[in-house]
C-alpha positions as CSV (number, residue, x, y, z in Angstrom):
1,X,-9.1,-5.3,-2.3
2,X,-9.8,-6.2,-6.0
3,X,-11.6,-2.9,-6.5
4,X,-8.6,-1.0,-5.1
5,X,-6.2,-3.0,-7.3
6,X,-8.4,-2.3,-10.4
7,X,-8.6,1.4,-9.7
8,X,-4.8,1.5,-9.1
9,X,-4.2,-0.2,-12.5
10,X,-6.6,2.1,-14.3
11,X,-5.0,5.2,-12.8
12,X,-1.5,3.9,-13.6
13,X,-2.6,3.1,-17.2
14,X,-4.0,6.6,-17.6
15,X,-0.9,8.2,-16.2
16,X,1.4,6.1,-18.4
17,X,-0.6,6.9,-21.6
18,X,-0.8,10.6,-20.8
19,X,3.0,11.0,-20.4
20,X,3.6,11.2,-24.2
21,X,1.7,14.4,-24.7
22,X,4.2,16.1,-27.1
23,X,6.0,18.1,-24.4
24,X,9.3,16.4,-25.4
25,X,9.3,17.9,-28.9
26,X,8.6,21.4,-27.5
27,X,11.4,21.2,-25.0
28,X,14.0,19.6,-27.3
29,X,17.4,21.3,-27.1
30,X,16.6,23.3,-24.0
31,X,18.3,22.9,-20.7
32,X,16.4,22.1,-17.5
33,X,16.2,25.8,-16.4
34,X,14.8,26.9,-19.8
35,X,12.1,24.3,-19.9
36,X,8.6,25.4,-18.7
37,X,7.6,24.0,-15.3
38,X,4.3,22.8,-14.3
39,X,3.2,21.4,-17.7
40,X,0.6,18.7,-17.7
41,X,3.1,16.0,-18.7
42,X,5.4,17.0,-15.8
43,X,2.4,17.0,-13.4
44,X,1.3,13.6,-14.5
45,X,4.8,12.2,-14.5
46,X,5.3,13.4,-10.9
47,X,2.0,12.1,-9.8
48,X,2.7,8.7,-11.5
49,X,6.1,8.4,-9.8
50,X,4.6,9.1,-6.3
51,X,1.8,6.6,-7.0
52,X,4.2,3.9,-8.2
53,X,6.6,4.5,-5.2
54,X,3.7,4.0,-2.9
55,X,2.6,0.7,-4.3
56,X,6.1,-0.7,-5.1
57,X,7.2,-0.2,-1.5
58,X,3.9,-1.8,-0.4
59,X,4.4,-4.8,-2.7
60,X,8.0,-5.3,-1.6
61,X,7.2,-5.3,2.1
62,X,4.2,-7.7,1.5
63,X,6.2,-10.3,-0.4
64,X,8.4,-11.0,2.7
65,X,5.6,-10.8,5.2
66,X,3.7,-14.1,4.6
67,X,6.2,-16.9,4.8
68,X,4.0,-18.9,7.4
69,X,4.6,-22.5,8.3
70,X,3.3,-24.8,11.1
71,X,6.4,-24.0,13.1
72,X,5.8,-20.2,12.9
73,X,5.1,-18.7,16.3
74,X,2.1,-16.5,16.9
75,X,4.5,-13.7,17.9
76,X,6.2,-14.0,14.5
77,X,2.9,-13.8,12.8
78,X,2.2,-10.6,14.7
79,X,5.6,-9.2,13.8
80,X,4.9,-10.0,10.1
81,X,1.5,-8.4,10.2
82,X,3.2,-5.4,11.8
83,X,5.4,-5.2,8.7
84,X,2.3,-5.4,6.6
85,X,0.8,-2.5,8.6
86,X,4.0,-0.5,8.1
87,X,3.9,-1.2,4.3
88,X,0.2,-0.1,4.1
89,X,1.0,3.0,6.2
90,X,3.8,3.9,3.7
91,X,1.3,3.5,0.8
92,X,-1.3,5.6,2.7
93,X,1.2,8.3,3.4
94,X,2.4,8.5,-0.2
95,X,-1.3,8.8,-1.3
96,X,-1.8,11.6,1.2
97,X,1.4,13.2,0.0
98,X,0.0,13.0,-3.5
99,X,-3.2,14.8,-2.4
100,X,-1.1,17.5,-0.7
101,X,0.9,18.1,-3.8
102,X,0.0,21.5,-5.4
103,X,0.0,19.9,-8.8
104,X,-2.8,17.5,-7.7
105,X,-5.3,20.3,-8.3
106,X,-5.1,19.6,-12.1
107,X,-6.6,16.1,-11.6
108,X,-8.4,16.7,-8.3
109,X,-12.0,16.4,-9.7
110,X,-11.2,13.1,-11.3
111,X,-9.1,11.3,-8.7
112,X,-10.0,12.7,-5.3
113,X,-12.8,10.4,-4.4
114,X,-10.9,7.3,-5.5
115,X,-7.8,8.4,-3.5
116,X,-9.9,9.2,-0.4
117,X,-11.5,5.8,-0.5
118,X,-8.1,4.1,-0.9
119,X,-6.7,6.2,2.0
120,X,-9.6,5.2,4.2
121,X,-9.3,1.5,3.4
122,X,-5.5,1.6,4.0
123,X,-6.1,3.4,7.3
124,X,-8.4,0.6,8.4
125,X,-5.8,-2.0,7.4
126,X,-3.1,-0.2,9.4
127,X,-5.3,-0.1,12.5
128,X,-6.2,-3.8,12.2
129,X,-2.6,-4.9,11.7
130,X,-1.5,-2.8,14.7
131,X,-4.2,-4.5,16.9
132,X,-3.0,-7.9,15.8
133,X,0.6,-7.1,16.4
134,X,-0.2,-5.8,19.9
135,X,-2.3,-8.8,20.7
136,X,0.3,-11.3,19.7
137,X,3.3,-9.5,21.2
138,X,3.6,-12.0,24.1
139,X,2.2,-15.1,22.4
140,X,4.9,-17.8,22.1
141,X,2.9,-20.8,20.9
142,X,3.1,-22.1,17.4
143,X,0.4,-21.2,14.8
144,X,-0.2,-24.9,14.1
145,X,-0.4,-25.8,17.8
146,X,0.7,-29.3,18.8
147,X,-1.5,-31.1,16.4
148,X,-0.4,-34.1,14.3
149,X,-2.0,-35.4,11.1
150,X,-4.4,-37.7,12.9
151,X,-5.3,-35.4,15.8
152,X,-8.0,-32.8,16.2
153,X,-7.0,-29.1,16.4
154,X,-6.8,-27.4,19.7
155,X,-9.8,-25.5,20.8
156,X,-9.6,-21.8,20.6
157,X,-9.5,-19.7,23.8
158,X,-13.0,-18.1,23.7
159,X,-11.9,-14.9,25.5
160,X,-9.2,-14.2,23.0
161,X,-11.5,-14.8,20.0
162,X,-14.2,-12.6,21.3
163,X,-11.6,-9.9,22.1
């Protein structure tokens, strides 16, 4: 996950630094219809916005997903992980949308392998979160079980662990 975060930060930094490529001076005083379309700065700005939308929505959904306590039920954990799966799916879909964008061809050779790896990793996270959500759908017990400070934890159900 650290590698994905690092790659995302590098791509964002590249996109932010590339936006000031002098296009503003060339388009000064022109209306939107007179400005040239498809310039490199517009492509980068569009790609940057899609990329930021993907990870901002992902971050917002993640921040509310992990409020776990000892009183949290297993079903609630499954529901929260389902939200995580939905957030990851949104990020994955946005990256796939970025790849499908016709302007992506300008940066395709530089970014395609990184985006493909990120999409594959996000797909695996979505699948895992979906499995956990399905497995905990009918579980009503608490995450912490019925264990006090001086007691041993309850033994795990071997069948559920081996899946």
